[in-house]
C-alpha positions as CSV (number, residue, x, y, z in Angstrom):
1,M,-32.8,8.0,61.0
2,Q,-35.2,8.3,58.8
3,N,-35.3,11.9,59.3
4,Q,-31.1,12.4,58.7
5,L,-32.3,10.7,55.4
6,K,-34.1,12.5,54.4
7,T,-32.6,15.9,55.2
8,I,-29.6,14.6,52.9
9,E,-32.1,13.9,50.5
10,S,-33.4,16.8,50.5
11,E,-30.3,18.9,50.5
12,A,-29.0,17.0,47.2
13,L,-31.5,17.5,44.9
14,G,-31.7,21.6,46.8
15,E,-28.6,22.2,45.3
16,L,-28.4,19.6,42.1
17,K,-31.1,22.0,40.8
18,A,-28.4,25.3,41.5
19,L,-25.3,23.6,39.8
20,G,-23.6,25.5,36.5
21,D,-21.1,23.6,35.6
22,L,-19.4,19.7,35.4
23,Q,-17.0,20.7,38.0
24,Q,-19.4,21.6,40.7
25,L,-21.2,18.6,39.5
26,E,-18.5,16.4,40.3
27,A,-17.9,18.4,43.8
28,W,-21.4,17.2,44.4
29,R,-21.3,13.8,43.7
30,I,-18.3,13.4,46.1
31,K,-20.2,15.4,48.1
32,Y,-23.4,13.2,48.3
33,L,-22.1,9.5,46.9
34,G,-19.0,9.7,47.8
35,K,-16.8,7.5,50.4
36,K,-16.3,10.2,53.1
37,S,-20.5,11.1,52.5
38,P,-23.2,11.6,55.0
39,L,-25.6,8.8,53.3
40,Y,-22.2,6.3,52.8
41,Q,-22.3,6.7,56.4
42,I,-25.4,5.7,56.8
43,L,-24.9,2.6,54.8
44,R,-21.8,1.2,56.7
45,S,-23.3,2.1,59.7
46,L,-26.5,-0.1,59.3
47,G,-25.4,-3.5,60.6
48,S,-25.2,-2.2,64.1
49,L,-28.7,-1.6,64.4
50,P,-31.2,-3.7,65.0
51,E,-33.3,-6.1,62.5
52,E,-36.6,-4.8,62.1
53,E,-34.5,-0.8,61.8
54,R,-31.9,-2.0,59.8
55,R,-34.3,-3.3,57.0
56,S,-36.5,-0.5,56.4
57,A,-32.7,2.1,56.7
58,G,-31.3,0.0,53.9
59,A,-33.9,-0.2,51.9
60,A,-34.7,3.9,52.6
61,A,-30.5,4.2,51.8
62,N,-30.5,2.6,49.1
63,Q,-33.5,4.0,47.7
64,I,-32.3,7.4,47.9
65,R,-28.8,6.6,46.7
66,D,-29.8,4.7,43.6
67,R,-31.7,8.0,42.3
68,L,-29.0,10.4,43.5
69,T,-27.6,8.4,40.7
70,A,-29.7,8.6,38.5
71,L,-30.3,12.5,38.4
72,L,-26.5,13.0,38.9
73,S,-26.2,10.8,35.3
74,E,-29.3,13.3,33.9
75,R,-27.9,16.2,34.9
76,Q,-23.9,15.3,33.7
77,E,-25.3,14.7,29.8
78,A,-27.9,18.2,30.3
79,L,-24.5,20.3,30.5
80,K,-22.1,18.7,28.2
81,A,-24.8,19.6,25.7
82,Q,-24.9,23.1,27.2
83,A,-21.6,23.0,27.4
84,V,-21.2,22.1,23.8
85,S,-23.5,24.2,22.7
86,R,-22.1,27.6,24.6
87,P,-19.4,29.4,22.7
88,Q,-16.4,29.0,24.4
89,E,-14.1,31.8,25.5
90,G,-11.0,31.8,23.5
91,L,-12.6,30.0,20.7
92,D,-12.0,30.9,17.5
93,V,-13.9,29.8,14.9
94,T,-12.7,31.1,11.7
95,L,-9.0,28.8,12.6
96,P,-8.8,26.0,10.4
97,G,-10.1,22.8,11.8
98,R,-6.9,20.4,12.4
99,P,-5.3,18.3,9.5
100,A,-6.7,14.5,9.6
101,P,-3.2,12.3,8.8
102,L,-3.6,11.3,5.2
103,G,-2.3,7.9,3.8
104,R,0.6,7.5,1.3
105,L,0.8,6.3,-2.2
106,H,3.1,2.7,-1.3
107,P,6.7,3.5,-2.7
108,T,5.8,0.9,-5.2
109,T,2.9,2.2,-6.5
110,Q,5.4,6.1,-6.6
111,T,8.2,4.4,-8.5
112,I,5.2,2.4,-11.0
113,R,3.8,6.2,-11.3
114,E,7.0,7.6,-12.0
115,I,8.3,5.4,-14.5
116,C,5.1,5.6,-16.9
117,H,5.4,8.7,-16.2
118,I,8.6,9.4,-18.2
119,F,7.3,7.1,-21.1
120,S,4.4,8.8,-21.8
121,N,6.8,12.0,-22.3
122,L,7.6,9.7,-24.9
123,G,4.1,8.6,-26.4
124,F,3.8,5.5,-24.4
125,Q,0.3,4.4,-23.7
126,V,-0.1,3.0,-20.7
127,V,-2.1,-0.5,-20.4
128,E,-2.8,-3.5,-17.9
129,G,-3.3,-6.9,-18.3
130,P,-4.3,-10.1,-16.5
131,E,-2.0,-11.9,-14.2
132,V,-4.1,-15.4,-14.5
133,E,-3.1,-15.8,-18.2
134,W,-2.3,-18.5,-20.8
135,D,0.4,-20.8,-20.9
136,Y,0.5,-19.7,-25.1
137,Y,0.6,-15.9,-24.3
138,N,3.0,-16.7,-21.3
139,F,5.1,-18.7,-23.5
140,E,5.0,-20.1,-26.8
141,A,4.0,-16.8,-28.3
142,L,6.8,-15.1,-26.9
143,N,9.5,-17.4,-28.9
144,I,10.0,-20.0,-25.9
145,P,7.6,-23.4,-27.2
146,R,7.3,-26.7,-24.7
147,D,9.8,-28.6,-23.8
148,H,12.3,-25.4,-24.6
149,P,15.1,-25.7,-21.9
150,A,13.9,-21.0,-22.1
151,R,11.5,-22.1,-19.4
152,D,13.8,-22.8,-17.1
153,M,14.4,-18.8,-16.4
154,W,11.0,-19.0,-15.3
155,A,10.0,-20.6,-11.7
156,T,6.7,-20.9,-12.6
157,F,3.5,-21.3,-10.8
158,W,1.3,-23.7,-12.7
159,L,-2.7,-23.6,-12.4
160,D,-5.4,-27.0,-12.3
161,I,-7.1,-24.8,-15.7
162,L,-6.7,-27.0,-19.0
163,D,-8.5,-25.7,-22.5
164,E,-8.3,-29.6,-23.8
165,K,-9.9,-28.0,-26.9
166,E,-6.3,-26.3,-27.5
167,Q,-4.9,-27.7,-25.1
168,R,-3.4,-24.6,-23.5
169,K,-3.0,-24.5,-20.1
170,M,-3.1,-21.6,-17.0
171,L,-0.7,-20.1,-15.0
172,L,-0.1,-16.9,-13.2
173,R,2.1,-15.2,-15.3
174,T,5.8,-14.7,-14.9
175,H,6.6,-11.9,-16.3
176,T,4.0,-8.9,-17.7
177,S,5.8,-9.8,-22.0
178,P,2.3,-11.7,-22.4
179,M,0.2,-8.1,-23.1
180,Q,2.9,-7.9,-26.2
181,I,1.3,-10.5,-27.6
182,R,-1.8,-9.1,-26.9
183,I,-2.0,-5.9,-27.2
184,M,0.3,-6.4,-30.9
185,E,-2.6,-9.2,-31.8
186,K,-5.4,-6.3,-31.2
187,T,-3.9,-3.2,-32.8
188,R,-2.2,-2.7,-36.4
189,P,1.3,-0.8,-35.8
190,P,2.7,2.5,-34.9
191,I,1.9,0.6,-31.5
192,R,3.7,2.4,-27.6
193,V,2.9,0.4,-24.4
194,V,4.8,0.3,-21.4
195,V,2.8,-2.2,-18.6
196,P,2.8,-2.5,-15.3
197,G,2.1,-5.5,-13.4
198,K,1.6,-8.4,-10.4
199,V,3.9,-10.7,-11.3
200,F,4.6,-14.5,-10.2
201,R,7.7,-17.0,-9.6
202,Y,7.6,-19.8,-7.3
203,E,11.1,-19.9,-6.0
204,A,12.3,-19.1,-2.1
205,T,12.4,-15.4,-1.0
206,D,15.2,-13.7,0.8
207,A,16.2,-10.8,0.4
208,T,16.6,-10.1,-3.2
209,H,13.9,-12.6,-4.1
210,E,10.3,-12.6,-3.8
211,S,7.4,-14.9,-4.7
212,M,5.4,-11.8,-6.2
213,F,6.2,-8.9,-7.3
214,Y,5.9,-5.8,-9.6
215,Q,7.7,-5.8,-13.6
216,I,7.3,-2.6,-16.1
217,E,6.8,-3.5,-19.5
218,G,7.7,-1.7,-22.6
219,L,7.1,-2.5,-26.4
220,A,7.9,-0.3,-29.3
221,I,6.5,-1.5,-32.6
222,D,6.6,0.5,-36.0
223,R,8.8,1.0,-39.5
224,N,12.1,1.6,-39.4
225,I,12.7,0.9,-35.5
226,T,16.4,0.1,-35.2
227,M,18.5,-0.8,-32.2
228,A,19.7,3.9,-31.5
229,D,15.5,3.9,-30.4
230,L,15.9,1.6,-27.9
231,K,18.9,3.0,-26.7
232,G,17.9,6.3,-26.8
233,A,14.3,5.7,-25.3
234,L,16.0,4.1,-22.5
235,Y,19.3,6.8,-22.6
236,Y,16.6,9.2,-22.2
237,F,14.8,7.3,-19.2
238,A,17.8,6.6,-17.1
239,R,18.7,10.1,-16.9
240,R,15.0,11.4,-15.9
241,L,14.7,8.6,-13.2
242,F,18.6,8.6,-11.9
243,G,19.9,11.9,-12.6
244,P,21.5,13.5,-16.3
245,Q,24.8,12.8,-15.3
246,R,23.8,9.2,-15.5
247,K,26.7,6.9,-18.0
248,V,24.7,4.0,-19.5
249,R,26.0,1.0,-20.5
250,F,24.9,-2.1,-23.0
251,R,26.3,-5.4,-22.3
252,C,25.0,-8.4,-25.0
253,D,22.4,-10.8,-23.2
254,Y,19.6,-14.0,-23.9
255,F,15.7,-13.3,-23.8
256,P,14.0,-15.9,-26.4
257,F,11.4,-13.3,-27.2
258,V,14.3,-11.3,-28.7
259,E,17.4,-10.8,-31.3
260,P,19.7,-9.2,-30.1
261,G,19.6,-9.2,-26.2
262,V,21.0,-6.4,-23.6
263,E,20.8,-5.4,-20.3
264,M,21.3,-2.5,-19.5
265,A,23.1,-0.6,-16.6
266,I,24.0,2.8,-15.3
267,D,26.9,4.1,-13.5
268,C,26.9,3.9,-9.9
269,F,25.4,6.5,-8.3
270,A,27.1,6.0,-4.8
271,C,30.1,5.4,-5.8
272,N,30.1,7.7,-9.2
273,G,31.7,4.2,-10.9
274,E,34.5,3.9,-8.9
275,G,33.6,0.6,-7.3
276,C,31.5,0.2,-4.1
277,R,29.4,-2.6,-1.8
278,I,26.7,-1.6,-3.8
279,C,27.2,-2.1,-7.2
280,G,29.9,-4.9,-6.1
281,S,33.0,-3.0,-7.1
282,S,32.1,-3.1,-10.8
283,G,30.9,0.4,-11.2
284,W,28.0,-0.3,-12.5
285,I,24.0,-0.9,-11.5
286,E,21.7,-3.2,-14.0
287,I,18.4,-1.8,-14.7
288,L,16.8,-3.8,-17.0
289,G,17.0,-6.3,-19.5
290,A,16.0,-5.0,-23.3
291,G,16.6,-5.7,-26.8
292,M,15.1,-5.6,-30.6
293,V,11.8,-7.6,-31.1
294,H,12.3,-11.2,-32.2
295,P,11.0,-11.9,-35.8
296,E,9.2,-15.3,-34.9
297,V,7.0,-13.2,-32.4
298,L,6.2,-10.9,-35.1
299,R,5.1,-13.8,-37.6
300,K,3.0,-14.9,-34.3
301,V,0.7,-11.8,-34.8
302,N,0.5,-11.7,-38.6
303,Y,3.2,-9.1,-38.3
304,D,5.1,-8.7,-41.5
305,P,9.2,-8.7,-40.2
306,A,10.8,-7.0,-43.3
307,E,8.4,-4.4,-42.9
308,Y,8.2,-3.9,-39.2
309,T,10.5,-4.1,-36.3
310,G,10.4,-2.9,-32.9
311,F,11.8,-3.0,-29.1
312,A,10.6,-4.8,-25.9
313,F,12.6,-3.9,-22.5
314,G,11.5,-4.8,-18.8
315,L,12.3,-4.6,-15.6
316,G,11.4,-5.1,-11.5
317,V,10.1,-2.2,-9.6
318,E,11.2,-2.8,-6.8
319,R,14.6,-3.0,-7.8
320,I,14.6,1.2,-8.4
321,P,13.6,2.0,-5.1
322,M,16.2,-0.7,-3.7
323,L,19.4,1.0,-5.8
324,R,17.8,4.3,-4.7
325,Y,17.5,3.9,-1.0
326,G,20.2,1.8,-0.1
327,I,17.3,-0.8,0.8
328,E,18.5,-3.9,0.9
329,D,15.7,-6.8,1.4
330,I,12.9,-6.7,-1.2
331,R,10.6,-8.2,1.6
332,L,10.1,-5.1,3.4
333,F,8.1,-3.5,0.7
334,Y,6.1,-6.5,1.2
335,N,5.6,-7.2,5.2
336,N,3.5,-4.0,6.2
337,D,5.7,-2.1,8.4
338,L,4.4,1.2,9.0
339,R,7.6,2.8,10.6
340,F,9.1,1.8,6.7
341,L,6.4,2.6,4.7
342,K,6.5,6.0,6.6
343,Q,9.9,7.0,5.1
344,F,8.0,7.1,1.5
C-alpha cells in the first residue's frame, strides 16, 4: 500500500505541473481528491488493515492528501492571476464599462429645487435658517403674542431650554416664517427671499399629516409693493409648476402675520374644474397661503409701514408632488421604500 500511495502522489504531482487552465485543474481535483479517487478509496479501506499497518498507511495517506490540497490551492491562485493578466479572445477593451447604478434625488428634494428655481427667475434668493428656534422668532415677532389663541394653530414641540434673561423659550420651528424676522433684522429693503426647510408639528400622523415635513416660505419687502405684485408672482409660479393653462383663485383667509391674508387655489388638473375625488368635487385645489406683511411685523424689525410694504407666502412641499402624481399618503415620502422612491 505504501508503494501504491507513492505512485498516486508521483502521478498527481506530475500532472499538476502540466495543467494550463482552471478547467483542467478542476478535473485534476476530481481525479486525485474526489470521492471516487484512488486516494479516497485507500482512506476508506484502512479499517480492514492490521493495526500497525493501518497506522502507518493512514498517516502516509493523510499526509499526501494534505499536500495535494495545499498544492491545489496554490495552483488555483496562480491560474486565476494568469487568466486575469492574459487578454481574452473577443474582449474589446475600447468598449465603455458597465454603468454603475446611480441614486436619485428624493421627490421632496426634487420639488424644493424646482420651486426655488422658479422663484429665482423672479429675482428671489434662496436662504436657510435654524430648525431649533426661539419662541420670539417663531411667534411673538410674527404678531402672535403669548397666550394668544392663534398659537393653537401650530401644535408645538417645546424644548427644555429657557433664556432666563430674555424670558424666551426654545422650540422646534412650526413653520419657516421665523426667517422673515431674522432676515429683516439684518437686511434693509429691498428683500426677495425664499426659505426652504423642515418644520415640526406635535400631531398624530395619518395619510395627510406628518410630525415633520417641509415648507417653503417666501418674502418680498420694498417700497410700493401691492397685492397685485403678490398675485402676479404666485400666478407665474402656479403656471410654471402646474402648466400654462392653469387658472388661479384667491380667497380671504387668516394668518396672524399678514393682513389681508389669502389662500391660493388652482383649478383641478385632473377634472379641469368639473369636480372629482382629488378636488373634493369643488373643482379647485388649495396649494398655499399668502398675504401682505402685517404692519406690526414690520414695526418689530424697525421698518416704517408707511414707507415699506411687502408680501409673504408659504406652502407645504410634499403637497405639491401629492397633487401632481396622485400620491394619497404623505407617509410614503419618509418610509424609505425604494419601490416608491425609484418612481421619481
